[in-house]
C-alpha positions as CSV (number, residue, x, y, z in Angstrom):
1,M,85.6,103.3,82.5
2,K,89.1,101.9,81.7
3,N,92.0,104.3,82.2
4,D,95.2,103.4,80.4
5,V,97.2,105.9,82.2
6,P,98.8,104.6,85.4
7,A,97.4,106.4,88.5
8,S,100.8,107.5,89.6
9,S,101.3,109.5,86.4
10,C,98.0,111.3,86.4
11,L,98.2,115.1,86.5
12,V,96.3,117.0,89.2
13,Q,93.2,118.5,87.8
14,G,92.1,122.0,88.8
15,T,95.5,123.3,89.8
16,Q,97.6,126.1,88.3
17,D,100.5,123.9,87.5
18,N,99.8,120.6,85.8
19,R,102.7,118.8,87.4
20,P,102.5,115.3,88.8
21,P,102.6,115.1,92.6
22,S,106.1,115.1,94.0
23,R,107.5,112.5,96.4
24,A,107.0,114.9,99.3
25,D,103.3,115.4,98.3
26,K,102.8,111.6,98.2
27,T,104.4,111.2,101.6
28,L,102.4,114.1,103.1
29,S,99.2,112.5,101.6
30,L,100.1,109.1,103.1
31,L,100.8,110.6,106.5
32,L,97.6,112.7,106.5
33,R,95.4,109.7,105.6
34,A,97.2,107.6,108.2
35,L,96.7,110.3,110.9
36,I,93.0,110.5,110.1
37,L,92.6,106.7,110.2
38,F,94.6,106.6,113.5
39,V,92.5,109.2,115.2
40,L,89.3,107.5,114.0
41,W,90.7,104.1,115.3
42,A,91.7,105.6,118.6
43,V,88.3,107.2,119.2
44,L,86.3,104.1,118.2
45,S,88.5,101.5,120.0
46,G,88.8,103.3,123.3
47,F,92.2,101.7,124.0
48,F,94.9,104.2,124.9
49,D,97.7,102.0,126.3
50,S,101.0,101.9,124.4
51,F,100.5,98.4,122.9
52,H,97.1,99.2,121.3
53,L,98.2,102.7,120.2
54,T,101.3,101.1,118.5
55,V,99.1,98.5,116.8
56,G,96.6,101.2,115.7
57,A,99.3,103.4,114.3
58,C,100.9,100.6,112.3
59,S,97.5,99.4,111.1
60,S,96.5,102.9,110.0
61,L,99.8,103.5,108.2
62,F,99.5,100.1,106.4
63,V,95.9,100.8,105.3
64,A,96.8,104.3,104.1
65,W,99.7,102.9,102.1
66,L,97.6,100.0,100.8
67,S,94.8,102.3,99.7
68,E,97.0,104.7,97.7
69,E,95.9,103.4,94.3
70,F,92.2,103.6,95.2
71,W,92.4,107.4,95.5
72,P,91.1,109.0,92.3
73,P,93.7,111.2,90.5
74,E,91.5,114.3,91.2
75,G,91.6,113.4,94.9
76,R,95.4,113.7,94.8
77,M,95.1,117.5,94.8
78,F,94.8,117.1,98.6
79,R,98.4,116.2,98.7
80,R,98.9,120.0,98.7
81,P,98.5,121.0,102.4
82,A,96.6,124.2,101.5
83,M,93.9,122.1,99.8
84,A,93.6,119.7,102.7
85,F,93.2,122.7,105.2
86,K,90.6,124.3,103.0
87,L,88.6,121.1,102.9
88,A,88.9,120.7,106.7
89,G,87.7,124.3,107.1
90,Y,84.8,123.5,104.8
91,A,83.9,120.4,106.9
92,L,83.8,122.5,110.0
93,W,81.6,125.1,108.3
94,L,79.3,122.3,107.0
95,L,79.0,120.9,110.5
96,K,77.8,124.3,111.8
97,E,75.3,124.5,108.9
98,I,74.0,121.0,109.6
99,V,73.4,122.0,113.3
100,K,71.6,125.2,112.2
101,A,69.5,123.3,109.6
102,N,68.6,120.7,112.2
103,I,67.3,123.3,114.6
104,Y,65.3,125.0,111.8
105,V,63.8,121.7,110.5
106,M,62.9,120.7,114.1
107,R,61.3,124.0,114.7
108,I,59.0,123.8,111.6
109,S,58.3,120.1,112.1
110,L,57.2,120.5,115.7
111,S,55.2,123.6,115.0
112,P,51.4,123.3,115.4
113,R,51.2,124.9,112.0
114,A,53.6,122.4,110.4
115,M,51.1,121.5,107.6
116,K,50.9,125.2,106.6
117,V,54.6,125.9,107.0
118,I,56.0,122.9,105.1
119,D,56.0,123.7,101.4
120,P,58.0,121.2,99.5
121,Q,59.9,122.6,96.5
122,I,62.1,121.3,93.7
123,V,65.1,123.5,92.8
124,R,67.1,123.0,89.6
125,F,70.4,124.7,89.1
126,R,73.7,124.4,87.2
127,S,76.8,124.4,89.3
128,R,79.8,126.5,88.4
129,M,82.1,123.6,89.4
130,T,83.7,121.4,86.7
131,S,85.4,119.0,89.1
132,K,83.7,115.6,89.5
133,L,85.0,115.3,93.0
134,G,83.7,118.8,93.8
135,L,80.3,118.0,92.4
136,T,80.1,114.8,94.5
137,I,81.0,116.7,97.6
138,L,78.4,119.4,96.9
139,A,75.7,116.8,96.2
140,N,76.6,115.0,99.5
141,S,76.7,118.2,101.4
142,I,73.2,119.2,100.2
143,T,71.9,115.8,101.2
144,L,73.6,115.9,104.6
145,T,72.0,119.2,105.4
146,P,68.5,118.5,107.0
147,G,65.6,119.7,104.9
148,T,67.3,119.3,101.5
149,I,68.0,116.2,99.4
150,T,69.9,116.0,96.1
151,V,67.6,114.1,93.8
152,Y,69.8,114.2,90.7
153,V,73.2,115.4,89.6
154,D,75.0,114.8,86.4
155,E,78.7,115.2,85.2
156,R,77.9,118.6,83.7
157,G,76.8,120.0,87.1
158,N,73.0,120.0,86.6
159,F,71.4,119.5,90.0
160,T,67.8,118.8,91.1
161,V,67.3,119.3,94.8
162,H,64.2,118.7,97.0
163,A,63.7,121.3,99.8
164,L,61.3,121.2,102.7
165,D,60.2,124.8,102.3
166,G,60.9,128.0,100.4
167,E,63.5,129.3,102.8
168,L,65.6,126.1,102.4
169,A,65.1,126.2,98.7
170,A,66.3,129.8,98.5
171,G,69.6,128.7,100.2
172,V,70.5,126.2,97.5
173,P,73.3,126.1,96.2
174,G,74.3,129.3,98.2
175,D,77.5,129.4,100.2
176,M,78.1,125.7,99.9
177,E,78.9,126.0,96.2
178,T,80.9,129.2,96.7
179,K,83.1,127.6,99.3
180,L,83.6,124.4,97.1
181,V,84.4,126.5,94.0
182,D,87.1,128.2,96.1
183,I,88.6,124.8,96.8
184,F,88.1,123.0,93.5
185,G,87.8,125.8,91.0
186,G,85.0,126.2,88.5
187,R,83.3,128.4,85.9
188,P,83.0,132.2,86.6
């Protein structure tokens, strides 16, 4: 889809004030992306001497600067620190839920009664979110959680999810959607 509006002039969707991001917001966004890239680089490279850390920091900053125009306008809402912190909190919460779901799925899969306990179900629901980025994160979060897979989602927020059993099906969309609506906004 062609967009005639330059990315730098797009307004932030889902915020109270429809102002374009300020220079400070852009700088903070750049530094946050560079920091994330640098930490990832340091962990994956395993080199912690001053030369390699300097090269990693410069490379991370360059890639963060170079990728500025690739960020969708809606993603620019994370230039606001509160939004970035809310999303980081959601990521930590999601990790905890993934561990819990892993244990649950392992327990029912290894059960001698697995064939009786596993009861695949399809769940359909309409999300309260209107943000495309929020819908994408919700769909990916559902799929990342063991025992559930997002089969279909559209731009209007209609979801089809496959769940391994009734208990997992009952938890969809649940707290995931509530937490993401708090970050991205949505319908009441």
